[in-house]
N, C-alpha and C positions, 0 to 999 in steps of 0.2 A: 466542569467549568460552566456549563449552561445553567446549572442550579444556582451558582453564584451570580451569574449575569442577569438572569431574570429577576432575582431579588433586588439587584442594583437598579434595574429599570423601574421596578415597583417603588422602591425607596425614593428614587429621583422624582417620581410622579407625585409624591407627597410633599416634596420640597425639603425633605430632611437630608442630613449629611450621611454619606455612605461610610465615613470614617468612624462614626460612632452611632450605630443604630441598634438599640436594644443591647448595648454593651459590646457589639461586634464591629470590628473594623473590616468592612467589605473591600476597602481599597487594598489592604495587604493580602486579603484572601484571593482577590483577582490577580494581584501581582505574582502570587505564587504559581499561577497557571501559565505564566509567560516563560515558555521553555522552547529551545531550539528554533528561535526565530518565528514562532507562531504562538497561538493561544490554545491551551488545553491539549487534547489528544491529537497527535499529528495525523491520525487516520480520519479525523473529522473536520468538516468545514463549518458546520453549524455553530461550533463554539467560537470560531473566528468571526463569523457573521454577527452573532449576538454580543460578542466582546466589543466590537467596534460600536455597536448601537448603545451598549451599556455605558461605555466611556464617554460618548457624546451626550447621552441623556443626563449623566451625572456631572457634566462639565468638568470631568476629571483630567484636566490638562497635564497633570503630573504623570498620567499614563499614556501620553501621546506616543511614545516610542512603541508601546505595546500595540496601540491601534495601528500604527504604521506597519508593523510586522504582520498584523492580522490582515491588513489590506493587501499587502504584497503576496501573502500566502493564498488569500482568496482568489486574487486575479490570476495567479499562476496555475490555479486549478479550475479555471472557467472551461467548460466543455466546448467542443467544437460547434455544437448547435446553439451556443450563446447562453445556455442555462447553467445552473449550479445544482450540485447534489449535496446531500448531507455528509458525504464521505469522499475521501480521496481514493478509496478502493475501487477496483473494477470488478463487476459481477453482473449477472443477468438483470438484477433489479437496482443497480447502483447508479444509473444514469441521472440526467437532469430531471428535476421535478419542479412543479409550480411553486410549492411552498417555500423551498429553499431559495429559488430564484427571486421570488417576491421579497423575501427577507434580505437577500443580498442587495437588491436595489435600494432598500431602505438603508442598509449598511453603507453603500456607496454614497448615498445622500448624506449620511452622518459623517463619512470621511471627508466629503467636500466641505461640510460645515466646520470640521476641525482643521481645514486647510491642508489636508494630506494630498500628496500626489504619489504615483507609483515610483518606487526607488529604481526599478528597471526601466530604462529609457525606451525599451522596445514595447512597453505596455502603455496604453493610452486609456485614461479613465473614461473619457467620453465615448470612445469606441466600445469599451467593455460594457458601458451602460446601454448603449444603443443595441448591442447584440443581446444583452439580457432582456431588454424590453421586447425585442422581436420574439424571443422564445416565450416570454410570458404571455404575449398576446396570441401566440399560436395555441395556447391552452384555453382561450376563451371560446365557449360553446356558442352555438347558434341561438340559444335561449338567453344569452347575455351573461350567464354565470361562468365561472372558471372551474376547470377540473384539474385533478392532481397531476396527471401524467400525459395529457394530450389525447387520451381516448376514453377515459372514464366519464361518467355523468358529472354534471356540475354539482358542486357541494358547497355548503356554507362556509367551511373553513378556508378552502382555496379561494373562494370569491372574496371573503373578507380580507385575507392576506394580500390578494392581488389588488384590491381597491386601495389598501394602504400604500402599496407601492406606486400605484397610479397617482395617488395624491401628491407624491413627491415629484412627479414629472411635470405636472402643470397642464396648461390648456391644450397642448398638442394631442393629448389622449382623453380629452373631456367627453367625447362621444362614447368611447369604450367604458369610461368611468361611470357615465350615466346609466348605461345598460347594466353594469354590475350592481349599482345602487338599486335599480329597479328590480333586479332579480332577488336581491336580499329582502327588499320590502315585500315583494310578492310571496316570498317564502317565510315570512315572519309568522310565528305561531300565535294562536289566539291568546295565550298567556303572556304575550309580549316578548318572549324569548326567541332565540334562533337555534336551529339544529344543524347537524351535519347534512341532513336533507338528501342523502343518497344511500342506496343499498338498504333501505328500510329504517335508517336511523333518523327518525323524525321528531323525537322528543327534544325539547329545548335543553341545552346544556350551557353551563356558565362560561366555558372557554370560548365556544363559538359566539355566544351572545356578547361577551366582552369585546372580542375582536370586531364583530359586526358594528357595535356602537361606535368604537373608535374610527372605523373606516367610514361609516355613514356620516360622521361629523367632519370628514375631510382631513383627518389627522393620521398619526402613526403612533408606534410605541414611544417615540421621542416627544410626543405631544406637539409636534411640528409636522406639517404646517399647522398653524393655529386653527382651532375649531371654527368652522364657518357657520354652524347652526342652520344650514340651508335646509329648506323643505324639499324633499325628494318628490319629483313629479310622478304622476301615475304611470305605472308600468305600461310600456308599449312593446308589442312584438317587433323583433328586429332580426336581421341576419348579419352575422359577423363575417368580415373578410379576413381570412387567415393570412398573415404576412409571412414573407420569406425571411430567413434568419441569416445575416451576414456572419462570417467567421470572425471571432474576436481576435484582437491583437494579442499575441503571446499565449494563445491556447492551442490545443491540439486541433489541427485542421483535418478536413476530409469528411467530416460528418455534416449532415444538414438537419435542420429542424423539421418536425413533423409538418407535412404540407397537406392539411385537410382542407382543400379548396372549397369555399362556399360562395354562394351568390353574393355579389357586392351589394352593399346597402347604399343606394344613391343619396338618400337623405342625409345619412350620417357623413358621407363623404363631402357633401355640399356644405355641411355646417361646422366642419372642423378642418383646420389646416394641418397637414402632416400626420394624418391618421396612420399612414404607413411608417412604422418606426425606423425603417431603413433610410427614409428621407426626412423624417421629422426633426424639427429643432427641439431639443430637450429643454424646455423652459422651466427653470426653477421657480416654484411659487413663492410669493411674498410671505415670509414667516410671520408677519404681523396680521395679515388679513386672510392668509390661507389661499387655497385655490377656489376662487369664487365663480369661475366660468361654468356656466350651465348650458347644455345643449339639449333641445328637444329632438330626440332622434326617433322619428316615426317611420315605419315601413311595414310592409306586409310580408309574412312568411309564406312562401309557396308550399303548398302541401304536395309531397311527392306522390306520383302515381303509384298506386298499389296494384300491381298486375294480378295479385292473387285474389282480388275482389271480382275479377272477371270470370263468370261461370264457365265461359267457353274455354278458359285456360285450365280448367280443372278436369282431369281425366276421370271417367266413371268406371274404367275397367282396371282399377288398381288390383294387383294380386297380393296375396299374403307375403310374397317375397319382397315386394316394394315396401310394404309396411315394416317389414323386418329391417330393411336397409335404412329407412327413415329413423327407426328406433335406435339403431346403432349410432347413426350420425348424431342424433339428439344427445345420446349419452356422452359422446365424444365432446360435444360443445359444452355440456354441463361440466365435464371434468376439466376442460380447458379454462372455463370461467372460474372454477374453484381454485385452480393453480394460480391464476392471475391475481385473484383477490387475496390469497394467502401471501403471495410475494409482495403485493402492494401494502398489505397491513404490516408486514415485517419491516418494510422500508419506512412507512409513516411513523411507526413507533420510535424510530431513531431520530426523526427530524427535529422535534422540539418538544420537550416535556413541559407543557404549560397550558 
């Protein structure tokens, strides 16, 4: 289903009709994916997410009922931490992730534009959005970029997808959005492109570059909000406050979002209202002008004390046994990192083929 949906999004961007593009009716192709009260594979959520986005992007009001089912299915599977996964399955690596949560926020924005509300009265679209935003901001790193799962390093894809989501929220997250923009600009390659920028993947690629351009122009896959064409300010070091995540209505409770507490950024707090998503008013940007609010968030990042730089802390009477222990511990750490990366890559490969 996502293969059809991303083509519809691209066709809509050209202004062409999805009912006859290259002799193919993508309207009927997507309709064929509407089964069992959801879109595509019932074990997946990403096809419901991009289904809603595709229907709104193409102004396909004839597919309103499909978008409604996709929204209901999506909200019914919102995790207790407020985030979204690519799948409805449960496994060690199937929990919430930044990319699907960012895309889900764009899908909720699209659903609101379509005039949709949850069919289940126990679910509240505003509460679901607030919880998703809280999870998303919990994945913003101290360098201003966003990471995939709450503990990985910042990467270009996650930062671009997150910035697109923040573009739909509006001025209440303008400080966080500015930091994300600055991170992308700071990590732009000399050839003009953008890269994944984590785990050694520093070569420019078309996917990250395309998403970064859309995000930096203040827009989304929907081409809404409208491009602002704003000039991004020079990157400034900043420290992010990780918000707590309220439990969404109608989702599994008992889980909490990652709480990687960081030093508060007083300047950012003073220049934006409602920077804590739990108390923020989720302001929809004007689709005509886009989100034009810009905040200069300047602060300093405290350098942590490195105890291992103190010569007095280093013992000179290390035995061969100590070195052996350290070697075994190091091998254990390397093996753990390898396992995490393999699990993470397996999950990312399922999120969105585009």
